[in-house]
C-alpha positions as CSV (number, residue, x, y, z in Angstrom):
1,M,23.1,28.1,-6.0
2,S,21.2,25.6,-3.9
3,E,19.5,22.6,-5.4
4,K,15.7,22.5,-5.1
5,I,14.1,19.2,-4.3
6,S,10.5,18.2,-4.0
7,R,8.8,17.4,-0.7
8,R,8.7,13.7,-1.5
9,E,12.4,13.7,-2.4
10,L,13.2,15.3,0.9
11,I,11.1,12.6,2.7
12,Q,12.8,9.8,0.8
13,K,16.3,11.1,1.6
14,S,15.2,11.4,5.2
15,L,13.9,7.9,5.4
16,L,17.2,6.6,4.3
17,G,18.6,7.6,7.7
18,F,15.9,5.8,9.7
19,G,15.1,2.5,7.9
20,A,15.5,0.4,4.9
21,L,13.9,2.1,2.0
22,S,13.0,0.4,-1.2
23,I,12.0,2.5,-4.3
24,P,11.6,-0.3,-6.9
25,V,9.9,-0.5,-10.1
26,A,6.9,-2.7,-9.2
27,F,6.8,-6.1,-10.7
28,T,4.9,-9.4,-10.5
29,G,6.0,-12.9,-10.1
30,C,8.6,-12.0,-7.4
31,N,10.3,-14.6,-5.1
32,D,8.0,-15.2,-2.2
33,G,10.8,-15.0,0.3
34,S,10.8,-18.8,1.1
35,D,14.3,-19.2,-0.4
36,D,15.9,-16.5,1.8
37,E,19.7,-16.8,2.2
38,S,19.2,-17.8,5.8
39,P,16.0,-20.0,5.8
40,E,16.8,-21.3,9.3
41,I,16.4,-17.8,10.7
42,Q,13.0,-17.4,12.3
43,A,11.3,-14.0,12.4
44,D,7.8,-12.5,13.1
45,F,5.9,-9.3,12.5
46,L,5.1,-8.1,16.0
47,H,4.7,-4.4,15.4
48,G,2.0,-4.2,12.8
49,V,2.1,-2.3,9.5
50,A,1.6,1.4,8.5
51,S,1.4,3.6,5.5
52,G,1.7,7.3,4.7
53,D,2.7,10.1,2.4
54,P,0.3,9.0,-0.4
55,L,0.5,10.5,-3.9
56,Q,-1.8,9.8,-6.8
57,D,0.4,6.9,-8.0
58,K,2.3,5.8,-5.0
59,V,2.4,5.4,-1.2
60,I,5.0,4.5,1.4
61,L,4.5,1.2,3.3
62,W,6.1,0.3,6.6
63,T,6.7,-2.7,9.0
64,R,9.2,-4.1,11.4
65,V,10.4,-7.6,11.5
66,T,11.7,-9.3,14.7
67,P,14.3,-12.1,14.0
68,T,15.7,-14.6,16.5
69,D,19.2,-13.6,15.3
70,S,19.9,-9.9,15.3
71,G,23.1,-10.5,13.3
72,V,21.5,-11.3,10.0
73,R,20.2,-9.4,7.0
74,L,16.7,-10.3,6.1
75,K,15.0,-10.2,2.7
76,V,11.4,-9.2,3.2
77,V,8.7,-9.4,0.5
78,W,6.0,-6.8,0.1
79,E,2.7,-7.1,-1.7
80,I,0.0,-4.5,-2.5
81,S,-3.3,-5.2,-4.2
82,T,-6.7,-3.7,-4.8
83,D,-8.4,-6.6,-2.9
84,N,-7.6,-8.1,0.5
85,Q,-7.0,-11.5,-0.9
86,F,-4.1,-10.2,-3.1
87,K,-5.5,-11.5,-6.4
88,Q,-6.3,-8.3,-8.3
89,N,-3.7,-5.7,-9.6
90,L,-1.0,-7.3,-7.5
91,K,2.3,-5.6,-7.2
92,T,5.2,-7.1,-5.3
93,G,8.8,-6.6,-4.6
94,M,11.6,-7.4,-2.1
95,V,13.7,-5.3,0.2
96,E,16.6,-6.0,2.7
97,T,16.8,-4.9,6.3
98,S,19.2,-5.5,9.2
99,K,20.0,-4.4,12.7
100,T,21.4,-1.1,11.3
101,D,17.8,-0.3,10.3
102,D,16.3,-1.8,13.5
103,F,14.8,-4.4,11.1
104,T,12.3,-1.8,9.8
105,V,11.2,-1.7,6.2
106,K,10.0,1.2,4.2
107,V,8.8,0.7,0.6
108,D,7.8,3.4,-1.8
109,A,5.2,1.4,-3.8
110,A,4.7,3.0,-7.2
111,G,2.6,2.5,-10.3
112,L,-0.7,2.7,-8.4
113,Q,-4.1,4.0,-9.5
114,A,-5.4,7.4,-8.2
115,D,-8.1,7.6,-5.6
116,T,-8.0,3.8,-5.0
117,V,-8.1,1.8,-1.8
118,Y,-5.2,-0.8,-1.6
119,Y,-4.4,-3.6,0.7
120,Y,-0.8,-4.4,1.6
121,R,1.3,-6.9,3.6
122,F,4.8,-8.2,4.1
123,K,6.3,-11.7,4.2
124,F,9.3,-13.4,5.5
125,G,9.7,-17.2,5.1
126,N,6.3,-18.6,6.2
127,K,5.4,-15.5,8.3
128,V,3.0,-13.0,7.0
129,S,2.3,-9.6,8.5
130,P,-1.2,-8.2,9.3
131,V,-2.9,-6.8,6.2
132,G,-3.0,-3.0,6.1
133,Q,-5.3,-0.7,4.2
134,T,-4.2,2.5,2.4
135,K,-5.5,4.9,-0.2
136,T,-3.9,6.9,-3.0
137,L,-4.7,10.6,-3.6
138,P,-7.4,11.6,-6.0
139,T,-6.8,13.6,-9.1
140,S,-9.2,16.2,-7.8
141,T,-11.7,16.3,-4.9
142,N,-13.9,18.7,-2.9
143,K,-14.2,16.6,0.2
144,V,-11.7,14.9,2.5
145,S,-12.3,13.4,5.9
146,F,-9.6,13.5,8.6
147,A,-9.2,11.9,12.0
148,V,-6.8,13.9,14.3
149,C,-5.1,12.7,17.5
150,S,-2.2,13.7,19.8
151,C,-0.5,13.0,23.1
152,S,-0.2,9.1,23.3
153,N,1.3,8.3,26.6
154,Y,1.6,4.5,27.0
155,P,1.9,4.3,30.8
156,A,-1.0,6.7,31.3
157,G,-3.7,4.4,29.9
158,Y,-5.1,2.4,27.0
159,F,-5.3,3.7,23.5
160,Y,-9.1,3.3,23.1
161,V,-9.2,6.3,20.8
162,Y,-7.0,4.5,18.3
163,R,-9.4,1.6,18.4
164,E,-12.4,3.9,17.6
165,M,-10.5,5.8,14.9
166,A,-9.8,2.4,13.2
167,K,-13.7,1.9,12.9
168,Q,-14.2,5.2,11.1
169,N,-14.3,5.7,7.3
170,V,-11.8,8.4,7.0
171,D,-9.3,9.3,4.3
172,V,-6.4,10.5,6.4
173,I,-5.2,10.0,10.1
174,I,-3.0,12.8,11.3
175,H,-1.0,12.6,14.6
176,L,-0.2,16.1,15.8
177,G,2.6,15.2,18.1
178,D,3.8,13.3,21.2
179,Y,3.3,10.0,19.4
180,I,5.5,8.7,22.2
181,Y,6.6,10.1,25.5
182,E,10.3,10.2,26.5
183,Y,9.8,10.2,30.3
184,G,11.1,7.5,32.5
185,A,8.9,5.3,34.8
186,D,8.5,8.1,37.3
187,G,7.6,10.7,34.7
188,Y,4.3,12.4,33.7
189,A,1.0,10.6,34.3
190,T,2.6,7.2,35.2
191,E,1.1,6.8,38.6
192,D,-1.5,4.3,37.4
193,A,0.9,2.3,35.1
194,T,1.2,-0.8,37.4
195,K,-2.6,-1.0,38.0
196,L,-3.2,-0.7,34.2
197,G,-0.5,-3.2,33.3
198,R,1.3,-0.5,31.3
199,N,4.7,-0.3,33.1
200,L,7.7,0.6,31.0
201,P,10.0,-2.5,30.7
202,A,13.2,-2.6,32.8
203,D,15.5,-2.0,29.9
204,N,13.7,1.1,28.9
205,N,12.2,2.7,32.0
206,K,14.6,5.7,32.2
207,E,14.2,9.0,30.2
208,I,15.2,8.0,26.7
209,I,18.2,9.8,25.2
210,K,20.1,7.4,22.8
211,L,19.0,6.0,19.5
212,D,18.6,2.5,21.0
213,D,16.4,3.9,23.8
214,Y,14.1,5.5,21.1
215,R,13.9,2.3,19.1
216,K,12.9,0.3,22.2
217,R,10.2,2.9,23.2
218,Y,8.8,3.0,19.7
219,A,8.7,-0.8,19.6
220,L,6.8,-0.9,22.8
221,Y,4.2,1.5,21.5
222,R,4.0,-0.3,18.2
223,Q,3.1,-3.5,20.0
224,D,-0.2,-2.0,21.3
225,K,-3.0,-3.6,19.4
226,D,-5.2,-0.6,19.2
227,L,-2.4,1.5,17.7
228,Q,-1.8,-1.3,15.2
229,A,-5.4,-1.3,14.3
230,V,-5.4,2.3,13.2
């Protein structure tokens, strides 16, 4: 007889294959990351933050850290609060990541209030990520606002739509597919890439096939400021 699992359990198990996942009991007064085992290692948050799969009491938070030394394991602090100064209802924790995870971090932040806007960020040493905004599901509702997008081709042009979506007061943003394109530099809709300053980098300008290729392509897209804003 097959074992039944919930949708969220399936997502959590899937995430374990694609990045560091922390599912901790939230706590306060956590180490701020300044006494990391390798304090001499420098790192920065170049790819923004993101959140998704909200429930009434939890939500998944994401970021990527870029260290100067790819051979280390990093301890990254996460924080989530009901105000953007991180003074009210603060929950915090720590998660490790490494090259195996492409230095990505995923946290299942729990113990949250339903139908509540939260602000979140990550820290490593004296570096602090951009602040993200997310929202938990309500216990009941008769109105939900969505923003929907698809087909984001980096060499084809700028992501103005993402910028405009970031200005809207919506509950959920849904990307229907083609979040990245796998083509090489001579692929679909790339003829204006040079003029637009959107050329694919030399180490990732072929059709992507391998895991490392995909990681580089996603990292390229995630450096776009309009994408980060949304």
